[in-house]
C-alpha positions in Angstrom: -27.9 -126.4 -78.9 -26.6 -128.2 -75.9 -25.8 -125.9 -73.0 -22.2 -126.3 -71.8 -21.7 -127.7 -68.3 -21.1 -125.2 -65.5 -17.7 -125.1 -63.9 -19.0 -127.0 -60.9 -20.4 -129.6 -63.1 -17.1 -129.9 -65.0 -15.3 -130.5 -61.7 -17.7 -133.2 -60.7 -17.4 -134.9 -64.1 -13.7 -134.6 -64.2 -13.5 -136.1 -60.7 -15.7 -139.0 -61.7 -13.8 -139.6 -64.9 -10.6 -140.0 -62.9 -12.2 -142.5 -60.5 -12.1 -140.3 -57.4 -15.7 -139.4 -57.2 -16.3 -139.2 -53.4 -19.7 -141.0 -53.6 -19.1 -144.6 -52.9 -15.6 -144.1 -51.7 -16.6 -143.9 -48.1 -17.1 -140.9 -45.8 -15.3 -142.0 -42.7 -12.1 -140.3 -41.5 -10.2 -143.5 -42.0 -7.6 -145.2 -39.7 -5.0 -142.5 -40.2 -6.9 -139.5 -38.9 -7.6 -138.0 -35.5 -11.1 -138.1 -34.2 -10.8 -134.4 -33.6 -9.8 -133.8 -37.2 -6.8 -131.8 -36.2 -4.3 -133.9 -38.2 -2.1 -134.7 -35.3 -2.9 -138.4 -34.9 -0.8 -140.4 -37.3 -2.6 -143.6 -36.5 -1.1 -147.0 -35.7 2.4 -147.8 -36.7 3.2 -149.5 -39.9 4.3 -153.2 -39.6 7.1 -154.0 -42.1 6.9 -157.7 -41.7 5.1 -159.3 -44.6 3.1 -162.5 -44.1 3.6 -165.2 -46.8 1.1 -165.3 -49.6 -0.2 -168.7 -50.7 -1.6 -169.4 -54.2 -5.4 -169.7 -54.3 -8.1 -170.3 -56.8 -10.6 -168.2 -54.8 -9.7 -165.0 -52.9 -11.6 -162.4 -50.9 -10.7 -158.7 -51.1 -10.7 -156.2 -48.2 -14.3 -155.2 -49.0 -15.5 -158.8 -48.6 -16.1 -159.4 -52.3 -14.8 -162.8 -53.4 -13.6 -163.9 -56.9 -12.6 -167.3 -58.2 -10.9 -168.5 -61.4 -10.4 -172.0 -62.8 -6.7 -171.3 -63.5 -4.2 -168.5 -62.9 -5.5 -165.6 -64.9 -3.1 -164.1 -67.4 -5.3 -162.0 -69.7 -6.5 -159.3 -67.4 -8.5 -156.3 -68.5 -8.2 -153.2 -66.3 -11.1 -150.8 -65.9 -9.5 -149.0 -62.9 -5.9 -147.8 -62.4 -5.5 -149.8 -59.2 -5.6 -152.9 -61.5 -2.8 -151.5 -63.7 -0.8 -150.7 -60.6 -1.2 -154.2 -59.1 -0.4 -155.9 -62.4 2.8 -153.9 -62.8 3.8 -154.8 -59.3 3.3 -158.5 -60.2 5.1 -158.3 -63.5 2.0 -158.7 -65.6 1.0 -156.5 -68.6 -2.7 -155.9 -68.9 -4.5 -157.3 -71.9 -6.2 -153.9 -72.2 -6.8 -150.9 -70.0 -8.6 -147.6 -69.9 -6.0 -145.8 -67.7 -3.1 -143.6 -68.6 -1.1 -144.8 -65.5 1.0 -147.2 -67.4 2.7 -144.4 -69.4 4.3 -143.1 -66.2 8.1 -143.8 -66.2 7.9 -145.8 -63.0 5.4 -148.1 -64.7 5.8 -149.3 -68.3 6.8 -145.9 -69.7 5.3 -144.1 -72.7 6.7 -146.4 -75.4 5.6 -149.7 -73.9 2.3 -148.3 -72.6 1.3 -147.6 -76.2 1.5 -151.3 -76.9 -1.4 -152.0 -74.4 -4.8 -151.7 -76.1 -7.2 -149.1 -74.7 -10.8 -150.0 -73.9 -13.1 -147.4 -75.6 -15.8 -145.7 -73.7 -13.6 -144.1 -71.0 -13.6 -144.8 -67.3 -17.4 -144.3 -66.8 -18.7 -146.3 -69.7 -16.2 -148.9 -71.0 -17.7 -150.9 -73.9 -18.5 -154.5 -73.0 -17.9 -155.8 -76.6 -14.5 -154.2 -76.6 -13.6 -155.7 -73.2 -14.6 -159.2 -74.3 -12.7 -158.8 -77.6 -9.5 -159.2 -75.6 -10.7 -162.6 -74.4 -9.9 -161.8 -70.7 -9.6 -164.4 -68.0 -10.4 -161.6 -65.5 -11.8 -158.1 -65.6 -11.1 -155.8 -62.6 -13.1 -152.6 -62.2 -14.3 -150.2 -59.5 -17.2 -151.6 -57.7 -19.5 -148.6 -57.5 -18.8 -147.6 -61.1 -18.3 -150.8 -63.1 -20.4 -153.2 -61.0 -23.3 -152.6 -63.5 -21.2 -154.3 -66.2 -21.1 -157.6 -64.3 -24.3 -159.1 -65.8 -23.1 -158.4 -69.3 -19.8 -160.1 -68.6 -21.2 -163.1 -66.8 -20.5 -166.4 -68.5 -17.8 -164.9 -70.7 -15.3 -163.9 -68.1 -14.8 -163.3 -64.4 -15.5 -159.8 -63.0 -13.8 -158.6 -59.8 -15.1 -155.4 -58.2 -12.6 -153.5 -56.1 -13.3 -150.5 -53.8 -10.1 -149.2 -52.0 -10.6 -146.7 -49.2 -7.1 -146.9 -47.5 -3.6 -148.0 -48.2 -4.3 -151.1 -46.1 -7.1 -152.0 -48.6 -4.6 -151.5 -51.5 -2.2 -153.9 -49.9 -5.1 -156.4 -49.3 -6.1 -156.3 -53.0 -2.5 -156.8 -54.1 -2.1 -159.8 -51.8 -5.4 -161.3 -53.1 -4.4 -160.8 -56.8 -0.9 -162.2 -56.1 -2.5 -165.3 -54.7 -4.9 -165.6 -57.6 -2.2 -165.2 -60.3 0.4 -167.3 -58.5 2.7 -164.3 -58.4 3.2 -164.7 -54.7 6.9 -163.7 -54.5 6.3 -160.6 -56.5 3.4 -159.7 -54.3 5.3 -160.1 -51.1 8.3 -158.1 -52.5 6.0 -155.2 -53.6 4.2 -155.1 -50.2 7.6 -155.1 -48.4 8.9 -152.2 -50.5 5.8 -150.1 -49.8 5.6 -150.9 -46.1 9.3 -150.2 -45.6 9.1 -146.9 -47.4 6.0 -145.8 -45.6 7.3 -146.7 -42.2 10.5 -144.8 -42.8 8.6 -141.7 -44.0 6.4 -141.8 -40.9 9.5 -141.9 -38.7 10.6 -138.6 -40.3 7.1 -137.1 -40.1 7.1 -133.4 -40.8 5.5 -130.8 -38.5 4.5 -128.7 -41.6 0.8 -128.4 -42.5 0.1 -130.0 -45.9 -2.9 -129.9 -48.3 -3.9 -131.8 -51.5 -6.4 -130.0 -53.7 -7.8 -131.2 -57.0 -9.8 -129.7 -59.8 -9.8 -128.2 -63.3 -10.6 -124.6 -62.4 -11.4 -122.4 -59.4 -14.0 -124.9 -58.3 -11.4 -127.0 -56.5 -11.8 -129.9 -54.0 -9.8 -131.0 -51.0 -8.6 -134.6 -50.9 -9.4 -136.1 -47.5 -8.6 -139.4 -45.7 -11.4 -141.9 -46.1 -12.4 -140.5 -49.5 -9.0 -140.4 -51.1 -6.4 -143.2 -50.6 -3.4 -140.9 -51.1 -4.7 -138.4 -48.7 -5.1 -141.2 -46.2 -1.3 -141.4 -46.0 -0.8 -137.8 -45.1 -1.7 -137.7 -41.3 1.3 -140.0 -40.9 3.6 -137.7 -43.0 2.6 -134.2 -41.9 0.0 -132.1 -40.1 -3.1 -132.7 -42.3 -6.2 -131.2 -40.6 -8.7 -132.0 -43.3 -11.8 -134.2 -43.0 -14.4 -135.3 -45.5 -17.6 -133.2 -45.6 -19.4 -135.7 -47.8 -20.0 -135.5 -51.6 -21.5 -132.0 -51.5 -19.1 -130.3 -49.1 -15.6 -128.9 -49.4 -13.4 -126.2 -48.0 -13.4 -122.6 -49.0 -10.3 -120.6 -49.8 -10.9 -118.6 -46.7 -10.8 -121.8 -44.6 -7.6 -122.9 -46.3 -6.0 -119.6 -45.7 -6.8 -119.8 -42.0 -5.0 -123.1 -41.6 -1.6 -121.6 -42.6 -0.8 -124.3 -45.2 3.0 -124.8 -45.6 3.1 -127.2 -48.5 0.5 -127.5 -51.2 0.0 -130.5 -53.6 -2.1 -129.8 -56.7 -3.8 -132.3 -58.9 -4.9 -130.7 -62.2 -7.8 -132.7 -63.6 -8.5 -132.4 -67.3 -12.0 -132.4 -68.8 -13.1 -131.7 -72.3 -10.6 -129.5 -74.1 -9.4 -127.7 -70.9 -5.7 -127.0 -70.4 -3.5 -125.2 -68.0 -2.5 -126.0 -64.4 -5.0 -125.6 -61.6 -2.4 -123.7 -59.6 -2.1 -121.1 -62.3 -5.9 -120.7 -62.6 -6.3 -120.2 -58.8 -3.7 -117.4 -59.0 -6.5 -115.1 -60.1 -8.1 -115.5 -56.6 -6.7 -112.7 -54.4 -6.6 -115.0 -51.4 -4.4 -117.6 -53.2 -1.2 -115.5 -53.0 -1.7 -115.1 -49.2 -1.4 -118.8 -48.4 2.1 -119.4 -46.9 2.8 -122.3 -49.4 2.1 -120.0 -52.3 3.9 -117.1 -50.9 7.0 -119.2 -50.2 6.9 -121.1 -53.5 6.0 -124.5 -52.0 3.2 -125.4 -54.4 3.8 -128.8 -56.2 1.8 -129.8 -59.2 1.6 -133.6 -59.1 0.6 -136.3 -61.5 -3.1 -137.0 -61.0 -2.8 -140.4 -62.7 -0.6 -141.5 -59.8 -1.9 -139.4 -56.9 -5.6 -139.5 -57.7 -6.1 -142.6 -59.7 -3.4 -145.1 -59.0 -4.3 -146.1 -55.4 -2.0 -149.2 -55.5 1.3 -149.8 -53.7 3.5 -148.6 -56.6 1.5 -145.3 -57.0 1.3 -144.8 -53.2 5.0 -145.4 -53.0 5.6 -142.6 -55.5 3.2 -140.4 -53.4 5.2 -141.1 -50.3 8.5 -140.3 -52.0 7.3 -137.1 -53.6 5.5 -135.9 -50.5 8.4 -136.5 -48.1 10.8 -134.8 -50.4 8.5 -131.7 -50.6 7.8 -131.7 -46.8 11.5 -131.7 -45.7 
């Protein structure tokens, strides 16, 4: 009989399945954080002017990886939600996906999302034969997770590994894909919308202390800039005194309680047959009710498909909108 995974193992597996595994996502504090880690430095201002995008047959992403296609790709298979996000911004429907992001009402919505084929195998092990059955011109996946598929796809299609660590990276990937697909006007418009919304939100920066936690049970994690793209926005939106402690480290409930968190955002990750909200499960911890955000009813369960997985300009725009509304 197979031994069931421990709760810590389930958290790690759920995190990996949602594409937010900290390993390979960088361990720096990112451009939006204070060197002191006190959450007071919002980083450089956001430029709202958008440079023109020119069509190109070869583009290079923010991580330095280049991709080239003979013609504008139209049949694109998404192995990471950032791909679904970018395609939606550009007005393209994926040929297939393994993400649930498209079902969100600000993307395709539940009905239209059901029309997009799902790649079997899940996020960690998508099936190569299934990918190729959709005759893709381009396959986009997470570099540190799907890069191992590149040899099997070579000769049949073009594989593009992406690895976003910040919102600037997300914008860079969007611009590159807009150039590759010839959807330059759509790319410029999407970038403009996001930059404008972020700049406005930063001008109204809250002085409240915020926190994003994720998990499936009491073994929760803290989302930090440099390891989580959405969290990288927060030093510009509020006081966010949380730094990455690497793959193995996190924050204890005692440490969170000591920071007097005013507003809590909770990403409930599902794994196996688990159900229930993370915030409800943490209620069994006697320290949970002492956190100011919990005591004052300022705990917000958010959609992990958008907050944890999306990582593109449309998802991050939703994060900005929902965060600023909660932080007022």
